[in-house]
N, C-alpha and C positions, 0 to 999 in steps of 0.2 A: 504494500500500500504506500503510495508516494507521500512524502511530507506535504502537509496541507499548505496552501498558499497563505500569504499574510493577510489577504482580504477575506477569505472564507474561514470561519472558525468551525472545526469539526464538532458535531453533536456528540456528547460524551455521556455514558452511563457509569455511575459509581455504585458499586455494591457495598453497602454498609455505611452507617453513620456513627462509627466509633471515632477514635482520634485520627485514624488514617483517612477515613472518608471525609470527616469534617475539614481536616487540614488541606486535603486535595481540593475540596470544593471551594474553600476560601481562596486558594491560589488560582484556581480556574476563573473565579469571579474577578480577581485582580487583573487577569489577562483578557477578560472578555470572552471566555470560552463558554458556550451554552452547555449546561449539564443538567442531568437528573440524578438524584441520589436515591437509591432504593433501599429502604430500611424495613426489615420484617417486624421490628418492634414498634411500640407506640412512643418511643423516646430515643433521644440521642445517648451516646456514651459508651455503647457496646459493653466491654468488659468492666467499665467503671460505673455502670448503672446497676446498683445493687438490686437483686431480685428481678432483673430484666426478664419480662415475660417471654422473650424469645429463647431463653435458656442459655444465652451466650455470655452471661456474666459469671466470672469465677470469684467475685468479691464476696468476702464473708464479713459478718457484722463488725468484727474488731479490726479489720484490715487497715493498715497504714502503708503508704507507699514506701518502698525501700530506696528510692532515689530522692535526693534533697530537692527542695523547690527551686534552688538556684540552678541546678542541672536540668530540671524537668521543664522549666518554663519555655514556652514558645518565644522565639527571638522578638517577634513583633507584638507580643501580648504577655507581659510578665505576670507571674502570680502575685496576688496581693501581699503587701508587706506584713500584714497581720497574720498570715498563715504561719503555722509552725514549720520547723525545718523539714519534718516528714509528715505531710498532711494525711488526714484520715480520708478514706475513700469518698465520703460524702462531700468533702471539700474539693476533691478532684472533679467530682460530678458537677458541683456548683461552678467550678472554674470553666469546665467545658460548656456549661449553659451560658455563662457570661461571654465566652468566646463566640458561640453561635449567635448570641444576641447582638454583640458588637459589630459583627460582619454580616448580619441578616442571612445566616446560612440555612435556617429552617424553611425559607421560602422555596428552596429547590429540593427539599426532601419529601418524598412520598412515604409517609409512615404507614405501618401495617401493610406494606406492599413490597415484599422482598422479591428476589429473582428465583423463579423455579428452575429455569433452564436458560443457558446462554449458548448460542450456536454461532460459530464464525461462518459467514457466508462464503468467503474465499472465492469470489468470482461468480457464485451462483446467482447473485442478484445484482442488477446494474447499480443499485444504490451502494453495494459493497457493505463492509463493516459487519455489524452484529445483529442477530435476531434474538430479542429478549422476550421470554415468556414470563410475565410478572405473576404475583400471587393472585391478583384480581382476575387472571385468565386472559389478559390482553397481550397481543403480540406487538412488540415495539421494535423499531429499527434505530440503530445508532452507528456513527462512524467509528467510535473508539470505545473501548471498555476498560475501566479501571477496577481492579479487584482489591477491595479493602475490607474483607470480611473477617480479618483477624485469625490468629492461630492459637488462641487459648480458650477454646470452647468445646473441643471434641476430646474427651478424656481418654488417656492411654493407661491401661492397667498392666501391672507386672503380672506375669504368669508363673505359677509354681505348681509342682506336682501335688495331687490330692485335692480335697475339697474342704472348705471352711464352713462350719455349721452356724457361725454367728452372723453378725451384721457386717457387710462389706460395703464401703462407700468410697468414692473418689473425692479428693479435696475440692474438686469443682462443685460438688453438691454439699459442701460444708457451708451453706449459705443461710439456712433457716435460723432465725434468731433464737429458736428454742433448742437448737442442736447441742450446744455446750451443756445446757441444763439436762437434756435427755441422757447425756453421757455420765452424769454424776454417779459415782459409785461403781462404774464399769471398769473392766480390765481392757485397756485400749492399746493397740499396737499401731503406730504410725510408720508407714513404709516410705522411705525416701529421705533425702537430706538437702533439699532445696529450700528456698525461702518460705514456701507455703508449709512444708513439713515442719520447719523450725517454729513458725508462728503457731501452728495448730498444737504441736506438742507442748509448747510453753503455755498456751492458753488453757488447755485441758488439765495440765498438771497443777495449775495455780488455783483451780476452782474448789478442790476439796481433797483433804488427805485420804479420803476413802476412794478417790479415783486413782487407779494405777495406770501410769502411762509409760510405755516402752517405745524405743525408737530404733528401727531396723534399717541399716544402710548397707549397700552392696560394696561401695568403693571408698567410703570415707570422704571427707571434704575439708576444705579450709574455711573456717568460720571467722569472718572479718567483722570488726566493730563498725558501728555507724558513725562514731565520732573519733577523731584523732586530734589531740591537743585542743579539745573543746569545740572543734569545727566539724561539720559534716565531712566524713572521710572522702566522699567523692568530689569535694571541692578542693582537696589538698593535692590533687595530682591531675595531670593530663598528659597523654602520650603526644609525641611530636612526629611529624613526617620526616624530620631531618636526621633522625638516628635510627639504626636498625631496631625493629620491634623486639628482636631477641635480646638485645642489650637492655632495653627498657624493662622487659619482663624479668631479667636477671636481677636488676636493682630492686624490683618489687618483691622478688623471692627472698632476697637478703634481708628485707625489712620484716618478714613475717615472724621470726622468733621474738622480736620486740612486741609485736601485737598479740602473741599467744594464740595464733589463729589455727594451729594444727589441732584438728578435732580429736586426735589420739591423746592429747593432754587431758581430755575430759572423759576418756573411756571409750570413745568411738574407734572405729577401725582406722588404722594409719592410711592417709590418702595414698592412692595408687598412682598419683600424678603430682607434678610440681605445681606451684601456685600459678594460676592463669592458664593451666592446661585443661581446666574445666571451670565452669562458672562457679565462683565462690559463693558461699552462703552468708548473707548478712543477718546477724542477730546479736543483740546486746545481751539478751536474757538466756539464750540456750546454754551457754557454758555454765552460767550460775545454776540453772535447773539441773543440769547433769551433775555438777559438782555437789549439789545439795541432795542428790538422790531422788529428786522429784521426777526426773525422767531417767529411765533405765536404758543404757545403751545395749543394743543387740546387733549381732552380725546379720548377714543376709539370710533369708529364709531358705531352707532346703526342702521342706515338705509341710503340707497342711493335712491335718487328720482330725476332722470334727472341730472341736473347740481347741485342740492342741496344735501349737505351731512349733515345728522343729527348726533349729537353726544350724548353720554350717559348722559351728564350733562343737556340735554334739549336744548342746543343751536344748531344753524345750520348756514351754510354758503355756498356760491356758489363757484364752482371751475371749471377750464378748464381742469386741468390735475391732475391725481392721480399717484404717483410713489410708488409702493409697494416694500419696502425694507424688505421683510418678509421671507427671508431664502430660503432654497433649499431642494429638495427631494434627498434622496440617491437612485440611480437608476442603475440597471444593465440590459441594453437593450439586451445584448448578452446571458443572461440566460433565460431559461423558468421560468415563475413565480412559477410554482409548484416545481421547483428545489431550487430556492433561491430568496428571495426578502427582503426588509427592510420596513415593514409596520410601518407608523408613525416614520420612520427613526431609528427604533430599530433593530439593527443587533448584537445579542450577539455573541461575538467572544472571543476565548481564547487569552489573551494578545493583544486584538484588532486585531488579525491576522488570527486565525484558527477556522473554523467551526468544532465542535466535530464530529468525525467520518469520516471526509474528509481530509486526511493528504496530498493529492497532490494538494491542493488549498490553496493559501495564499493571504490575503488582506494586502495591504500596504498603509498607509496614511489615513485610514478611522477613523479619530478622530479629535476632536477639542482640540488640544494640547495647553495648556496655560503654559508659554507665547510664545512658539515657535514651529514651525512645521518642519523646515528643519532638525535640529538635531534629532527630534523625528523620522522622517522617516529613518534617517541614522541608528538609533539604531535598528529599525525594519529590515532594510535591512541586518544588520550584523547577526541577528538571522536567516533570510531566508537563507543566504549563508551557515551558519553553519549547518542548517538542511539539505540542499541539498548535502552537501559533507559528510554526515554521522557523523558529530561531534555534532549533537543535535538531540534528540528524544523527541517527545511529550509524555505526560503522557497518561494514559488510559482515555476513554471518561468520566467516572464518575468523575474522578479527574478534568478534564477540565471543566466540567459543574459546579462543586463546586467552582473552582477558578473564573469562570466567575461571579457567583453570589457574591462572596466575593469582587472581583474587582469593580463590578458595585456599590456595597454598599459603597466602599471606595471612588470612584471617583464621583459618581452622586447620592449617597443616600441622600445627603443634598440639592440638587439643585431642582429648579422648574421642575415639571413633564411636560415638553414640548418637542416637536420634535427637538427644537434647542439644547437641552442639553443631548440628549441620548448618544452622543459620547465624552462627556467631559472627559479629563484626565489632570492630573498635570504632566507636562513634567519631572520635576526634580525627582519626586517619580517614575514615569514610567521608566525613563532611568536607575536609580539606580537599580530598580527591574530587568530589563533585563540584565544589565551588571554584577551586583554583585550576583544575585540569579538565574535567569532563565537560562541563557546560561550555567553556571557551572552545574546546576541541570540536564539540558538536555544533557550535555556532559556525565555526570555520567550515565544517563539512556541509552544513546547510547552505551557506552562501556560495560554496563551490559547486552546488548542484549534486551533492553526493547523497541525497536523501532517498533515492529510489531503491527498492529492494534488490538484493543481489541474487 
């Protein structure tokens, strides 16, 4: 599909009104690109809309963001000064509401009308572009499709031999305000060691001495503090594009003994990776709960047998509840599987946005950006808008595939080969690449007439 002229703006469909959809819509409005945002829910916010009726929110009642407000704020819309360093999920939702109101974003959102099916016409129709079947049953046509449906809503469960006779839930469903109360006096096993696992184990262990909480982990983790020298830890560092990332990671590794971040210090398994070879866990309270005996560390599960759980170290214990905090699948229910899917969460994209050979399809927000997501999607949205007004052109397919391999080696070549880390990127390096290199290069390609597909 050729790059659109500077006089004709392509009609664009956006799937989802979470942070990625909102940010993209705002940027398209700035550039005068006509768009429609399809949202299956009755509200904006996606993952940050607690109790979202579309089932796509993983927020639980006590959730606070793990990224500081300084790092989380959009560049053109700072968070309020009165917000705490680590806002509650209700404050994040209010912030997104204010963002939508300030830029009149809801006018382009069709609520309770998601996308049932998206089909690329690929020359079948003279109008080109995409055929969209919405929830209302209408068939719509657009020149361009932006996928922003998020990747924290389709729970992924760990699989173990045997069967458990108690209650099994995923952390995604730890949303009911009654849930912590219902768990009082129960024997609970939390599986996983990411931020959600740490938060839930801490919350449940603090409710009652009669509640027994254990934490099972497969590979150990580095547990980093949220504050360093009285400042939010994520404001105390930034990576730079002018030094090898391996050197910068080495410096961060050397600092970890001072932070006491090795989970083995508190009875967990020794991490099977160096610092920054997997996503660290942020928690101030988990080391204290482990050290106080309120959370009991356990190794990986070897077998389930009724209410009894057997562990790899040969021990076993009885439980009433297992909470699986084991991540999410990247899923696109509106695409035919033979058109596009993400097996094992691997979705190779040019600049985490474009599938080589399909220039009228853009993905926004499909990355685990460290340390921040909101400005990350803002930088992606800026590139989307430049592309759609003809001020950015993609390189040819062979070059896109070469860059995908190079970027994956840069961002995830050093990390554990798990589904959790397939989308890892360093925000500082990524944003610099998009702003200082990719957009100028794409502008040069566009003005040289290199926007036609190869």
